[in-house]
Phi, psi and omega in degrees: 000138181282156181239138179278175181299328181271008173093003179272140176279156181296328177295320179295319180294316178297319179295316179298319178298315181296316179296318178297319180295318179295314181298317179298317179295319180296315179297317180299318180291322181293329180269352178284142180287106178202162178291162179300318180296316179296318180296316178298319178298316179297317179299319179297317179296315181294322179296318179295317178296319179295320178297317179297318180293319179297320177298318180295317179295320178296318179297315179296322179296317178297319179296319178300312180296317179299318179298317182286329177299316179299318180296316180297316178298322178295317179295319178298315179299318178297320178296317178298317178299318180295319178296318179298319178296320179293318179298319180295326183283343180276000000 
């Protein structure tokens, strides 16, 4: 997982964003003038949408990490090759 300049991992930031979005949507719905049944239905719909979005963000995050893992492994392999070439030349 990548780390930001202030020491937070990208997963932590995504999770905080998702929780904030869910909480904000819930508060907005609770304060909107609607019947209890209508409010519960809206909350259920928003929760399902938030879950789908969180799943998509998690999938995108895993793909992001996988892409960078491959790049890092490639750089490590190149570094090892360079070290081996230097050792051979000595």
